[in-house]
All heavy atoms as an XYZ file, in Angstrom:
877
protein
N     -22.848     16.003     -1.580
C     -21.766     15.138     -1.324
C     -21.560     14.252     -2.560
O     -22.450     13.609     -3.040
C     -22.097     14.277     -0.131
C     -21.206     13.207      0.236
S     -21.806     12.292      1.722
C     -20.270     11.908      2.481
N     -20.295     14.188     -3.102
C     -20.053     13.385     -4.262
C     -20.262     11.874     -3.975
O     -19.957     11.452     -2.873
C     -18.555     13.640     -4.611
C     -18.146     14.632     -3.655
C     -19.172     14.871     -2.632
N     -20.806     11.189     -4.956
C     -21.046      9.712     -4.743
C     -19.700      8.959     -4.829
O     -18.852      9.361     -5.566
C     -22.080      9.252     -5.710
C     -21.409      8.881     -7.039
C     -22.294      7.888     -7.814
N     -21.614      7.598     -9.103
C     -20.721      6.622     -9.220
N     -20.456      5.797     -8.253
N     -20.131      6.532    -10.349
N     -19.631      7.954     -4.125
C     -18.441      7.025     -4.167
C     -18.744      5.865     -5.092
O     -19.896      5.451     -5.161
C     -18.185      6.455     -2.738
C     -17.819      7.501     -1.763
C     -16.456      8.145     -2.083
O     -15.482      7.443     -2.388
N     -16.324      9.420     -1.898
N     -17.719      5.477     -5.815
C     -17.931      4.337     -6.650
C     -18.228      3.107     -5.776
O     -17.755      2.958     -4.686
C     -16.622      4.089     -7.504
N     -19.049      2.264     -6.330
C     -19.455      1.043     -5.647
C     -18.867     -0.196     -6.277
O     -18.408     -0.131     -7.448
C     -21.005      0.944     -5.594
C     -21.681      2.060     -4.841
C     -23.165      2.012     -4.857
O     -23.743      1.003     -5.257
O     -23.783      3.025     -4.461
N     -18.851     -1.298     -5.621
C     -18.249     -2.547     -6.093
C     -18.907     -2.874     -7.463
O     -18.225     -3.397     -8.338
C     -18.466     -3.665     -5.140
N     -20.222     -2.731     -7.596
C     -20.872     -3.090     -8.841
C     -20.405     -2.258    -10.004
O     -20.238     -2.695    -11.135
N     -20.021     -0.938     -9.733
C     -19.552     -0.077    -10.834
C     -18.206     -0.617    -11.348
O     -17.890     -0.628    -12.541
C     -19.371      1.378    -10.306
C     -20.657      1.978     -9.917
O     -21.637      1.754    -10.582
O     -20.648      2.694     -8.851
N     -17.347     -1.085    -10.379
C     -16.038     -1.623    -10.776
C     -16.233     -2.928    -11.553
O     -15.550     -3.246    -12.498
C     -15.169     -1.895     -9.509
C     -14.713     -0.636     -8.839
C     -15.153     -0.285     -7.592
C     -13.825      0.237     -9.428
C     -14.784      0.831     -6.936
C     -13.431      1.389     -8.818
C     -13.857      1.676     -7.493
N     -17.141     -3.745    -11.094
C     -17.348     -5.025    -11.693
C     -17.840     -4.915    -13.132
O     -17.408     -5.608    -14.111
C     -18.346     -5.929    -10.915
N     -18.817     -3.977    -13.313
C     -19.349     -3.715    -14.734
C     -18.179     -3.132    -15.598
O     -18.041     -3.539    -16.711
C     -20.522     -2.713    -14.631
C     -21.731     -3.450    -13.993
C     -20.880     -2.237    -16.069
C     -22.853     -2.495    -13.583
N     -17.429     -2.227    -14.976
C     -16.282     -1.705    -15.751
C     -15.240     -2.752    -16.249
O     -14.743     -2.727    -17.335
N     -14.972     -3.669    -15.307
C     -14.088     -4.789    -15.620
C     -14.568     -5.624    -16.764
O     -13.871     -6.041    -17.622
C     -13.808     -5.634    -14.414
C     -12.789     -5.090    -13.450
C     -12.479     -6.061    -12.328
O     -13.225     -7.059    -12.100
O     -11.423     -5.841    -11.724
N     -15.914     -5.860    -16.702
C     -16.508     -6.734    -17.766
C     -16.526     -5.965    -19.124
O     -16.213     -6.553    -20.150
C     -17.940     -7.085    -17.417
C     -18.007     -8.091    -16.336
C     -19.443     -8.588    -16.053
N     -19.441     -9.413    -14.881
C     -19.740     -8.951    -13.685
N     -20.092     -7.743    -13.472
N     -19.736     -9.769    -12.710
N     -16.778     -4.637    -19.095
C     -16.720     -3.878    -20.318
C     -15.293     -3.942    -20.928
O     -15.125     -4.215    -22.082
C     -17.111     -2.412    -20.115
C     -18.657     -2.305    -19.797
C     -16.779     -1.549    -21.259
C     -19.122     -0.928    -19.331
N     -14.284     -3.744    -20.029
C     -12.887     -3.791    -20.551
C     -12.563     -5.146    -21.076
O     -11.933     -5.301    -22.124
C     -11.961     -3.431    -19.389
C     -10.530     -3.308    -19.825
C      -9.649     -2.796    -18.755
C      -8.219     -2.622    -19.175
N      -7.340     -2.126    -18.099
N     -12.954     -6.222    -20.357
C     -12.647     -7.586    -20.831
C     -13.277     -7.877    -22.162
O     -12.620     -8.390    -23.075
C     -13.135     -8.576    -19.796
N     -14.536     -7.545    -22.343
C     -15.168     -7.764    -23.649
C     -14.599     -6.867    -24.727
O     -14.454     -7.320    -25.859
C     -16.703     -7.490    -23.483
C     -17.507     -8.633    -22.999
C     -17.782     -8.775    -21.625
C     -17.968     -9.651    -23.772
C     -18.555     -9.783    -21.125
C     -18.692    -10.764    -23.321
C     -18.929    -10.836    -21.944
O     -19.627    -11.878    -21.431
N     -14.181     -5.639    -24.406
C     -13.585     -4.739    -25.386
C     -12.273     -5.286    -25.872
O     -11.990     -5.402    -27.042
C     -13.416     -3.351    -24.783
C     -12.667     -2.414    -25.683
C     -12.460     -1.062    -25.082
N     -11.636     -1.014    -23.867
C     -10.286     -1.143    -23.888
N      -9.642     -1.281    -24.979
N      -9.633     -1.097    -22.775
N     -11.430     -5.738    -24.939
C     -10.138     -6.259    -25.313
C     -10.337     -7.578    -26.115
O      -9.620     -7.807    -27.044
C      -9.256     -6.494    -24.074
C      -8.742     -5.240    -23.360
C      -8.053     -5.600    -22.100
C      -7.811     -4.491    -24.260
N     -11.283     -8.364    -25.681
C     -11.529     -9.637    -26.399
C     -11.939     -9.365    -27.809
O     -11.687    -10.097    -28.753
C     -12.624    -10.475    -25.692
C     -12.736    -11.880    -26.240
O     -11.716    -12.550    -26.440
N     -13.916    -12.203    -26.584
N     -12.681     -8.237    -28.036
C     -13.127     -7.843    -29.363
C     -12.008     -7.157    -30.140
O     -12.193     -6.830    -31.350
C     -14.307     -6.951    -29.308
N     -10.843     -6.903    -29.521
C      -9.751     -6.281    -30.199
C      -9.952     -4.817    -30.428
O      -9.421     -4.226    -31.399
N     -10.746     -4.148    -29.573
C     -11.098     -2.705    -29.779
C     -10.266     -1.878    -28.796
O     -10.034     -2.326    -27.668
C     -12.580     -2.494    -29.438
C     -13.511     -2.785    -30.511
S     -15.181     -2.163    -29.949
C     -16.148     -3.256    -30.859
N      -9.895     -0.676    -29.249
C      -9.371      0.278    -28.292
C     -10.505      1.049    -27.656
O     -11.677      0.958    -28.044
C      -8.482      1.262    -29.043
O      -9.338      2.123    -29.887
N     -10.164      1.793    -26.589
C     -11.183      2.643    -25.943
C     -11.745      3.604    -26.941
O     -12.951      3.912    -26.940
C     -10.563      3.333    -24.695
C     -10.342      2.381    -23.607
C      -9.602      3.067    -22.419
O      -8.915      4.038    -22.597
N      -9.795      2.479    -21.261
N     -10.852      4.138    -27.804
C     -11.306      5.114    -28.848
C     -12.268      4.464    -29.851
O     -13.241      5.108    -30.208
C     -10.111      5.659    -29.616
O      -9.293      6.405    -28.725
N     -11.970      3.260    -30.251
C     -12.875      2.521    -31.154
C     -14.254      2.352    -30.550
O     -15.299      2.700    -31.201
C     -12.339      1.076    -31.448
C     -11.042      1.125    -32.258
O     -10.721      2.122    -32.896
O     -10.297      0.134    -32.135
N     -14.268      1.855    -29.329
C     -15.582      1.638    -28.604
C     -16.313      2.971    -28.429
O     -17.503      3.064    -28.734
C     -15.378      0.975    -27.307
C     -16.669      0.660    -26.489
C     -17.687     -0.093    -27.315
C     -16.282     -0.056    -25.219
N     -15.589      3.950    -28.016
C     -16.182      5.347    -27.857
C     -16.746      5.882    -29.127
O     -17.912      6.418    -29.159
N     -16.074      5.692    -30.235
C     -16.598      6.166    -31.509
C     -17.835      5.473    -31.908
O     -18.814      6.105    -32.384
C     -15.529      5.986    -32.641
N     -17.949      4.167    -31.709
C     -19.141      3.430    -32.023
C     -20.317      3.819    -31.189
O     -21.427      3.999    -31.662
C     -18.908      1.881    -31.879
C     -17.931      1.377    -32.920
C     -20.215      1.120    -31.986
C     -17.385     -0.023    -32.704
N     -20.095      4.018    -29.914
C     -21.132      4.396    -28.922
C     -21.460      5.932    -28.986
O     -22.565      6.327    -28.581
C     -20.736      3.937    -27.508
C     -21.797      4.305    -26.529
C     -20.470      2.454    -27.484
N     -20.515      6.708    -29.482
C     -20.772      8.177    -29.605
C     -20.301      8.937    -28.382
O     -20.860      9.940    -28.078
N     -19.236      8.428    -27.729
C     -18.709      9.147    -26.572
C     -17.175      9.180    -26.676
O     -16.624      8.478    -27.542
C     -19.142      8.467    -25.227
C     -18.749      7.023    -25.139
C     -20.602      8.695    -24.982
C     -19.085      6.334    -23.839
N     -16.531      9.870    -25.825
C     -14.996      9.928    -25.862
C     -14.418      8.739    -25.238
O     -15.010      7.991    -24.430
C     -14.546     11.222    -25.134
O     -14.848     11.093    -23.752
C     -15.157     12.427    -25.719
N     -13.167      8.539    -25.576
C     -12.381      7.439    -24.994
C     -12.246      7.685    -23.544
O     -12.168      6.733    -22.711
C     -11.110      7.146    -25.692
C      -9.986      8.103    -25.316
C      -9.073      7.776    -24.277
C      -9.766      9.284    -26.015
C      -8.104      8.607    -23.921
C      -8.769     10.115    -25.640
C      -7.922      9.834    -24.583
N     -12.185      8.940    -23.106
C     -12.069      9.258    -21.708
C     -13.246      8.774    -20.886
O     -13.142      8.264    -19.769
C     -11.858     10.773    -21.429
C     -10.542     11.300    -21.904
C     -10.680     11.937    -23.350
O     -11.505     11.564    -24.140
N      -9.809     12.897    -23.593
N     -14.394      8.888    -21.504
C     -15.645      8.360    -20.842
C     -15.606      6.844    -20.739
O     -15.961      6.302    -19.686
C     -16.888      8.828    -21.563
C     -18.195      8.496    -20.841
C     -18.260      9.201    -19.458
O     -17.952     10.356    -19.333
N     -18.655      8.422    -18.501
N     -15.077      6.154    -21.735
C     -15.001      4.748    -21.704
C     -13.981      4.372    -20.590
O     -14.247      3.469    -19.793
C     -14.472      4.143    -22.997
C     -15.484      4.386    -24.178
C     -14.117      2.676    -22.875
C     -16.799      3.637    -23.995
N     -12.901      5.139    -20.405
C     -11.939      4.915    -19.345
C     -12.660      4.999    -17.980
O     -12.491      4.219    -17.111
C     -10.840      5.935    -19.360
C      -9.739      5.715    -20.276
C      -8.646      6.824    -20.230
O      -8.999      7.945    -19.908
N      -7.470      6.459    -20.647
N     -13.466      6.057    -17.796
C     -14.172      6.267    -16.539
C     -15.140      5.112    -16.255
O     -15.252      4.669    -15.122
C     -14.925      7.572    -16.539
C     -13.976      8.779    -16.537
C     -14.728     10.094    -16.594
C     -13.768     11.251    -16.638
N     -14.525     12.567    -16.731
N     -15.819      4.619    -17.254
C     -16.703      3.467    -17.113
C     -15.909      2.239    -16.687
O     -16.307      1.548    -15.740
C     -17.455      3.165    -18.354
C     -18.534      4.094    -18.778
C     -18.884      4.223    -20.098
C     -19.244      4.875    -17.829
C     -19.906      5.152    -20.481
C     -20.229      5.764    -18.244
C     -20.544      5.891    -19.574
O     -21.580      6.726    -19.961
N     -14.805      2.001    -17.351
C     -14.000      0.781    -17.098
C     -13.387      0.846    -15.710
O     -13.144     -0.202    -15.132
C     -12.920      0.603    -18.194
C     -13.461      0.231    -19.499
C     -12.437     -0.048    -20.596
O     -11.236      0.149    -20.349
O     -12.850     -0.400    -21.693
N     -13.039      1.991    -15.241
C     -12.405      2.097    -13.887
C     -13.481      2.244    -12.793
O     -13.158      2.274    -11.637
C     -11.541      3.316    -13.839
C     -10.297      3.139    -14.703
C      -9.342      4.357    -14.651
C      -8.119      4.057    -15.480
N      -7.162      5.168    -15.376
N     -14.777      2.302    -13.194
C     -15.810      2.365    -12.197
C     -15.981      3.752    -11.646
O     -16.666      3.971    -10.672
N     -15.378      4.771    -12.252
C     -15.485      6.182    -11.785
C     -16.843      6.741    -12.032
O     -17.363      7.531    -11.319
C     -14.381      7.013    -12.420
C     -12.972      6.598    -12.166
C     -12.520      7.153    -10.850
C     -11.052      6.806    -10.722
N     -10.577      7.013     -9.349
N     -17.404      6.336    -13.227
C     -18.728      6.830    -13.599
C     -19.576      5.595    -13.780
O     -19.218      4.573    -14.318
C     -18.683      7.593    -14.956
C     -18.122      8.967    -14.820
O     -17.588      9.359    -13.736
N     -18.214      9.710    -15.878
N     -20.857      5.737    -13.402
C     -21.809      4.688    -13.619
C     -22.322      4.712    -15.035
O     -22.403      5.749    -15.690
C     -23.067      4.917    -12.705
C     -22.747      4.606    -11.309
C     -24.018      4.672    -10.455
N     -23.707      4.224     -9.117
C     -24.362      4.645     -8.049
N     -25.346      5.502     -8.101
N     -23.962      4.244     -6.854
N     -22.617      3.542    -15.511
C     -23.118      3.368    -16.911
C     -24.618      3.354    -16.870
O     -25.273      2.609    -16.148
C     -22.610      2.097    -17.516
C     -23.021      1.986    -18.973
C     -21.080      1.959    -17.413
N     -25.237      4.354    -17.610
C     -26.722      4.399    -17.671
C     -27.229      3.182    -18.452
O     -26.490      2.539    -19.202
C     -27.179      5.682    -18.294
O     -26.881      5.611    -19.706
N     -28.486      2.896    -18.292
C     -29.092      1.836    -18.978
C     -29.011      1.864    -20.471
O     -28.628      0.898    -21.148
N     -29.292      3.062    -21.003
C     -29.268      3.200    -22.449
C     -27.801      3.110    -22.987
O     -27.580      2.567    -24.020
C     -29.900      4.502    -22.882
O     -29.220      5.643    -22.301
N     -26.868      3.618    -22.228
C     -25.488      3.527    -22.637
C     -24.997      2.092    -22.533
O     -24.298      1.645    -23.455
C     -24.601      4.480    -21.734
C     -23.152      4.458    -22.097
C     -22.901      5.300    -23.345
N     -23.043      6.683    -22.999
C     -23.486      7.596    -23.763
N     -23.822      7.283    -25.065
N     -23.603      8.841    -23.496
N     -25.426      1.330    -21.546
C     -25.083     -0.068    -21.385
C     -25.612     -0.881    -22.620
O     -24.913     -1.708    -23.108
C     -25.632     -0.669    -20.103
C     -25.122     -2.010    -19.697
C     -23.674     -2.004    -19.334
C     -25.972     -2.600    -18.646
N     -26.802     -0.530    -23.047
C     -27.349     -1.165    -24.270
C     -26.397     -0.959    -25.470
O     -26.112     -1.801    -26.245
C     -28.710     -0.667    -24.561
C     -29.832     -1.181    -23.672
C     -31.141     -0.351    -23.885
C     -30.134     -2.643    -23.799
N     -25.955      0.300    -25.660
C     -25.131      0.686    -26.770
C     -23.793     -0.001    -26.720
O     -23.263     -0.523    -27.720
N     -23.239     -0.030    -25.485
C     -21.914     -0.715    -25.359
C     -21.996     -2.185    -25.556
O     -21.177     -2.765    -26.283
C     -21.365     -0.398    -23.934
C     -21.001      1.083    -23.795
C     -20.139     -1.300    -23.660
C     -20.610      1.533    -22.416
N     -23.071     -2.791    -25.063
C     -23.255     -4.230    -25.263
C     -23.414     -4.531    -26.760
O     -22.834     -5.501    -27.262
C     -24.519     -4.708    -24.502
N     -24.219     -3.731    -27.485
C     -24.416     -3.913    -28.898
C     -23.046     -3.857    -29.627
O     -22.689     -4.640    -30.524
C     -25.411     -2.962    -29.469
C     -25.740     -3.162    -30.932
C     -26.763     -2.198    -31.409
C     -27.063     -2.421    -32.898
N     -28.092     -1.500    -33.437
N     -22.278     -2.792    -29.320
C     -20.988     -2.539    -29.941
C     -19.997     -3.744    -29.679
O     -19.193     -4.053    -30.522
C     -20.388     -1.278    -29.467
N     -20.149     -4.352    -28.514
C     -19.238     -5.424    -28.157
C     -19.816     -6.798    -28.506
O     -19.253     -7.837    -28.158
C     -18.897     -5.418    -26.673
C     -18.129     -4.180    -26.194
C     -18.048     -4.143    -24.697
C     -16.792     -4.097    -26.895
N     -20.977     -6.795    -29.211
C     -21.605     -7.968    -29.660
C     -21.901     -8.949    -28.516
O     -21.647    -10.160    -28.561
C     -20.735     -8.752    -30.684
C     -21.535     -9.717    -31.516
O     -22.754     -9.570    -31.684
N     -20.865    -10.764    -32.036
N     -22.441     -8.396    -27.392
C     -22.846     -9.197    -26.268
C     -24.178     -8.666    -25.742
O     -24.793     -7.828    -26.422
C     -21.746     -9.134    -25.180
O     -22.062    -10.100    -24.123
C     -21.551     -7.769    -24.562
N     -24.561     -9.030    -24.583
C     -25.848     -8.584    -24.033
C     -25.588     -7.763    -22.803
O     -24.538     -7.892    -22.114
C     -26.801     -9.789    -23.598
O     -26.082    -10.439    -22.521
C     -27.019    -10.703    -24.753
N     -26.463     -6.851    -22.478
C     -26.376     -6.095    -21.222
C     -26.226     -7.024    -20.026
O     -25.537     -6.696    -19.077
C     -27.638     -5.204    -21.172
C     -28.053     -5.118    -22.544
C     -27.677     -6.366    -23.271
N     -26.942     -8.110    -20.067
C     -26.891     -9.055    -18.937
C     -25.507     -9.610    -18.689
O     -25.065     -9.733    -17.567
C     -27.826    -10.243    -19.183
N     -24.726     -9.791    -19.802
C     -23.385    -10.279    -19.680
C     -22.468     -9.191    -19.008
O     -21.631     -9.473    -18.153
C     -22.769    -10.641    -21.004
C     -23.316    -11.955    -21.563
O     -23.807    -12.770    -20.781
O     -23.218    -12.157    -22.774
N     -22.686     -7.932    -19.354
C     -21.969     -6.852    -18.831
C     -22.321     -6.607    -17.389
O     -21.450     -6.176    -16.578
C     -22.142     -5.528    -19.651
C     -21.634     -5.636    -21.033
C     -21.901     -4.315    -21.837
C     -20.105     -5.985    -21.137
N     -23.548     -6.832    -17.019
C     -23.970     -6.706    -15.608
C     -23.587     -7.879    -14.730
O     -23.689     -7.844    -13.521
C     -25.503     -6.585    -15.602
C     -26.035     -5.243    -16.117
C     -27.596     -5.234    -16.205
C     -25.597     -4.079    -15.286
N     -23.238     -8.982    -15.388
C     -22.863    -10.223    -14.623
C     -24.044    -11.039    -14.407
O     -23.993    -11.982    -13.606
N     -25.151    -10.827    -15.121
C     -26.359    -11.618    -14.864
C     -26.471    -12.702    -15.877
O     -27.491    -13.449    -15.898
C     -27.641    -10.677    -14.915
N     -25.572    -12.794    -16.819
C     -25.705    -13.814    -17.825
C     -24.873    -15.070    -17.622
O     -24.483    -15.728    -18.549
N     -24.566    -15.278    -16.366
C     -23.762    -16.475    -16.039
C     -22.293    -16.164    -15.865
O     -21.512    -16.980    -15.376
N     -21.866    -14.944    -16.255
C     -20.483    -14.594    -16.143
C     -20.011    -14.438    -14.690
O     -18.868    -14.516    -14.391
C     -20.181    -13.320    -16.901
C     -20.410    -13.401    -18.412
S     -19.246    -14.525    -19.196
C     -17.846    -13.463    -19.257
N     -20.995    -14.152    -13.833
C     -20.632    -13.986    -12.382
C     -20.037    -15.220    -11.780
O     -19.386    -15.197    -10.760
C     -21.816    -13.474    -11.576
C     -22.891    -14.497    -11.312
C     -23.851    -14.684    -12.478
O     -23.721    -14.075    -13.516
O     -24.803    -15.481    -12.265
N     -20.257    -16.380    -12.420
C     -19.670    -17.608    -11.887
C     -18.245    -17.710    -12.166
O     -17.524    -18.528    -11.496
C     -20.467    -18.796    -12.534
N     -17.742    -16.892    -13.131
C     -16.266    -16.946    -13.396
C     -15.502    -16.363    -12.238
O     -15.974    -15.484    -11.504
C     -15.996    -16.116    -14.663
N     -14.330    -16.883    -12.029
C     -13.541    -16.420    -10.932
C     -13.132    -14.963    -11.171
O     -12.867    -14.648    -12.332
C     -12.310    -17.303    -10.727
C     -12.609    -18.703    -10.329
C     -11.359    -19.528    -10.021
O     -10.314    -18.945     -9.617
O     -11.458    -20.676    -10.237
N     -13.008    -14.087    -10.186
C     -12.549    -12.709    -10.424
C     -11.236    -12.676    -11.072
O     -11.065    -11.745    -11.886
C     -12.447    -12.193     -8.999
C     -13.426    -13.048     -8.148
C     -13.355    -14.381     -8.792
N     -10.336    -13.619    -10.833
C      -9.057    -13.604    -11.518
C      -9.169    -13.706    -13.055
O      -8.373    -13.178    -13.755
C      -8.081    -14.692    -10.955
C      -7.612    -14.385     -9.602
O      -7.743    -13.238     -9.103
O      -7.165    -15.350     -8.900
N     -10.178    -14.434    -13.472
C     -10.404    -14.537    -14.904
C     -10.707    -13.170    -15.546
O     -10.213    -12.843    -16.620
C     -11.484    -15.468    -15.211
N     -11.530    -12.348    -14.855
C     -11.783    -11.040    -15.348
C     -10.528    -10.163    -15.286
O     -10.340     -9.346    -16.284
C     -12.953    -10.336    -14.620
C     -14.267    -10.750    -15.095
C     -15.090    -11.504    -14.310
C     -14.645    -10.455    -16.395
C     -16.338    -11.873    -14.785
C     -15.927    -10.806    -16.897
C     -16.722    -11.572    -16.098
N      -9.763    -10.239    -14.290
C      -8.532     -9.538    -14.191
C      -7.609     -9.866    -15.387
O      -6.940     -9.036    -15.959
C      -7.808     -9.706    -12.921
C      -8.581     -9.057    -11.734
C      -7.843     -9.312    -10.406
C      -8.600     -8.764     -9.270
N      -8.142     -9.179     -7.998
N      -7.523    -11.216    -15.705
C      -6.751    -11.648    -16.832
C      -7.201    -11.036    -18.132
O      -6.463    -10.444    -18.887
C      -6.782    -13.200    -16.870
C      -6.113    -13.757    -18.193
C      -4.571    -13.642    -18.077
C      -6.459    -15.250    -18.362
N      -8.521    -11.131    -18.361
C      -9.068    -10.678    -19.640
C      -9.106     -9.169    -19.705
O      -9.123     -8.612    -20.802
C     -10.504    -11.252    -19.823
C     -10.526    -12.768    -19.978
C     -11.993    -13.247    -20.078
C      -9.797    -13.187    -21.228
N      -9.072     -8.483    -18.591
C      -9.060     -7.017    -18.541
C      -7.687     -6.432    -18.790
O      -7.540     -5.209    -18.942
C      -9.665     -6.498    -17.246
N      -6.675     -7.253    -18.865
C      -5.351     -6.753    -19.186
C      -5.065     -7.092    -20.672
O      -5.505     -8.066    -21.181
C      -4.265     -7.386    -18.272
O      -4.042     -8.712    -18.615
N      -4.232     -6.196    -21.314
C      -3.993     -6.430    -22.672
C      -3.185     -7.714    -22.938
O      -3.567     -8.507    -23.804
C      -3.176     -5.195    -23.237
C      -3.078     -5.204    -24.759
C      -2.431     -3.904    -25.262
O      -2.544     -2.905    -24.604
O      -1.868     -3.983    -26.356
N      -2.186     -7.916    -22.137
C      -1.442     -9.143    -22.299
C      -2.261    -10.383    -21.939
O      -2.189    -11.441    -22.601
C      -0.204     -9.147    -21.367
C       0.944     -8.138    -21.827
O       0.920     -7.903    -23.006
O       1.765     -7.794    -20.940
N      -3.113    -10.301    -20.965
C      -3.981    -11.405    -20.575
C      -4.981    -11.810    -21.650
O      -5.207    -12.971    -22.001
N      -5.523    -10.737    -22.332
C      -6.487    -10.961    -23.476
C      -5.671    -11.653    -24.609
O      -6.220    -12.613    -25.245
C      -7.058     -9.685    -23.880
N      -4.457    -11.235    -24.856
C      -3.674    -11.875    -25.932
C      -3.389    -13.303    -25.600
O      -3.480    -14.232    -26.466
C      -2.344    -11.122    -26.148
C      -2.500     -9.755    -26.800
C      -1.174     -9.047    -26.928
C      -1.288     -7.659    -27.436
N       0.074     -6.980    -27.392
N      -2.972    -13.500    -24.338
C      -2.730    -14.918    -23.836
C      -3.962    -15.763    -24.001
O      -3.825    -16.965    -24.457
C      -2.202    -14.920    -22.442
C      -1.872    -16.210    -21.802
C      -0.744    -16.906    -22.510
C      -1.581    -16.042    -20.258
N      -5.076    -15.328    -23.578
C      -6.334    -16.100    -23.654
C      -6.654    -16.477    -25.093
O      -7.042    -17.605    -25.418
C      -7.493    -15.309    -22.960
N      -6.476    -15.486    -25.979
C      -6.823    -15.744    -27.383
C      -5.873    -16.790    -27.961
O      -6.257    -17.710    -28.637
C      -6.677    -14.458    -28.257
C      -7.920    -13.537    -28.081
C      -7.789    -12.438    -29.053
C      -9.022    -11.531    -28.964
N      -8.973    -10.374    -29.929
N      -4.566    -16.688    -27.651
C      -3.551    -17.646    -28.127
C      -3.856    -19.050    -27.528
O      -3.774    -20.027    -28.185
C      -2.198    -17.185    -27.787
N      -4.134    -19.031    -26.234
C      -4.395    -20.292    -25.511
C      -5.588    -21.059    -26.209
O      -5.613    -22.292    -26.349
C      -4.648    -20.095    -24.063
C      -4.806    -21.333    -23.257
C      -3.759    -22.047    -22.776
C      -6.107    -21.898    -22.985
C      -3.883    -23.164    -22.061
C      -6.250    -23.024    -22.312
C      -5.115    -23.731    -21.806
N      -6.657    -20.288    -26.529
C      -7.805    -20.812    -27.134
C      -7.576    -21.458    -28.529
O      -8.245    -22.344    -28.975
C      -8.927    -19.829    -27.292
N      -6.491    -21.081    -29.144
C      -6.113    -21.583    -30.512
C      -5.301    -22.870    -30.369
O      -5.085    -23.571    -31.382
C      -5.332    -20.558    -31.269
S      -6.306    -19.106    -31.731
N      -4.878    -23.196    -29.230
C      -4.048    -24.481    -29.101
C      -4.952    -25.638    -29.055
O      -5.815    -25.794    -28.201
C      -3.266    -24.427    -27.721
C      -2.259    -23.254    -27.689
C      -2.486    -25.741    -27.527
C      -1.609    -23.064    -26.316
N      -4.887    -26.498    -30.076
C      -5.745    -27.643    -30.261
C      -5.433    -28.876    -29.394
O      -6.288    -29.544    -28.993
C      -5.799    -27.940    -31.723
C      -6.398    -26.881    -32.565
C      -6.769    -27.327    -33.947
C      -7.237    -26.298    -34.905
N      -7.909    -25.150    -34.381
N      -4.125    -28.965    -29.130
C      -3.642    -30.161    -28.412
C      -3.911    -29.980    -26.906
O      -3.407    -29.090    -26.308
C      -2.190    -30.402    -28.677
O      -1.622    -31.257    -27.729
N      -4.545    -30.929    -26.303
C      -4.869    -30.882    -24.898
C      -3.580    -31.042    -24.072
O      -3.402    -30.319    -23.057
C      -5.815    -32.059    -24.448
N      -2.606    -31.775    -24.572
C      -1.337    -31.882    -23.885
C      -0.515    -30.637    -23.913
O       0.156    -30.161    -22.939
C      -0.480    -33.098    -24.437
O      -0.188    -32.873    -25.755
N      -0.636    -29.927    -25.026
C       0.079    -28.617    -25.169
C      -0.577    -27.592    -24.239
O       0.150    -26.800    -23.619
C       0.028    -28.088    -26.599
C       0.934    -28.937    -27.483
N       0.852    -28.893    -28.895
C       2.009    -29.708    -27.282
C       1.696    -29.648    -29.423
N       2.455    -30.184    -28.474
N      -1.926    -27.581    -24.165
C      -2.612    -26.662    -23.301
C      -2.170    -26.916    -21.822
O      -1.875    -26.012    -21.063
C      -4.116    -26.752    -23.389
C      -4.648    -26.107    -24.711
C      -6.170    -25.914    -24.691
N      -6.880    -27.201    -24.440
C      -7.237    -28.068    -25.295
N      -7.008    -27.852    -26.581
N      -7.875    -29.179    -24.949
N      -2.130    -28.154    -21.447
C      -1.695    -28.578    -20.076
C      -0.256    -28.086    -19.841
O       0.036    -27.648    -18.793
C      -1.851    -30.118    -19.964
N       0.571    -28.242    -20.799
C       1.985    -27.787    -20.683
C       2.037    -26.234    -20.451
O       2.829    -25.798    -19.660
C       2.758    -28.150    -21.959
N       1.234    -25.483    -21.141
C       1.133    -24.049    -20.957
C       0.670    -23.666    -19.577
O       1.244    -22.801    -18.858
C       0.220    -23.370    -22.018
C       0.014    -21.913    -21.700
C       0.845    -23.487    -23.414
N      -0.338    -24.441    -19.056
C      -0.836    -24.220    -17.703
C       0.295    -24.541    -16.720
O       0.495    -23.726    -15.777
C      -2.078    -25.018    -17.402
C      -2.480    -24.994    -15.945
C      -3.268    -24.536    -18.293
N       0.967    -25.647    -16.845
C       2.058    -26.007    -15.980
C       3.161    -24.957    -15.994
O       3.739    -24.650    -14.915
C       2.656    -27.346    -16.347
C       1.708    -28.519    -16.074
O       0.759    -28.368    -15.240
O       1.929    -29.668    -16.638
N       3.503    -24.439    -17.230
C       4.511    -23.413    -17.282
C       4.099    -22.171    -16.536
O       4.833    -21.560    -15.761
C       4.796    -23.071    -18.768
C       5.719    -21.891    -19.006
C       7.117    -22.198    -18.502
C       5.763    -21.528    -20.503
N       2.800    -21.775    -16.730
C       2.337    -20.595    -15.980
C       2.393    -20.759    -14.505
O       2.767    -19.827    -13.769
C       0.894    -20.287    -16.466
N       1.995    -21.939    -14.008
C       2.017    -22.259    -12.592
C       3.486    -22.145    -12.036
O       3.778    -21.668    -10.930
C       1.415    -23.581    -12.262
C      -0.089    -23.598    -12.369
C      -0.631    -24.964    -11.892
N      -2.038    -24.935    -11.951
C      -2.796    -25.918    -12.380
N      -2.183    -27.071    -12.802
N      -4.109    -25.828    -12.488
N       4.424    -22.725    -12.772
C       5.830    -22.694    -12.453
C       6.342    -21.281    -12.344
O       6.989    -20.922    -11.415
C       6.638    -23.534    -13.442
O       6.165    -24.872    -13.389
C       8.145    -23.482    -13.020
N       6.038    -20.505    -13.331
C       6.499    -19.052    -13.364
C       5.869    -18.240    -12.317
O       6.445    -17.309    -11.731
C       6.205    -18.452    -14.756
C       6.983    -19.089    -15.941
C       6.485    -18.412    -17.205
C       8.516    -18.742    -15.729
N       4.648    -18.586    -11.913
C       3.931    -17.852    -10.878
C       4.444    -18.085     -9.459
O       4.201    -17.332     -8.558
C       2.457    -18.156    -10.947
N       5.111    -19.288     -9.299
C       5.616    -19.600     -7.943
C       6.913    -19.043     -7.635
O       7.744    -18.548     -8.354
C       5.659    -21.057     -7.631
O       5.504    -21.929     -8.660
C-alpha cells in the first residue's frame, strides 16, 4: 500500500520552499548544490516525498540554516502558518524582502494598512 503524505511532510516542504525563496534560489539551484534534480526538490516542497535525515542536512547547509529550522524545532513553529504561505510564494518572498528594507516605522505601518485594505 503506497504511503500517504502526512502533515509533517507538507510542513517541512513549506519551510524548505520558504528558505529557498528567501535565499533567492531556484529549485534547480538547490538541487544542483544538494546533488539531486529539481523535480525531487519539487516533491520535497509539496510533501510528496519525505526528506531523509542526510538529505535534510544537505538542504539545510545549502540554505544556510539548520535542520531544526526546517523541521520546525528551531522556534519557527511559533510563526503563524500564513507567514509560511507568504514566504513560500515567489511574490510573498519578494514582498517580505522589500518590506524588511523599509526603515521608516510609519511607512511600514502604511504598507500594512494598504495590504489590509486590499485584502478586504
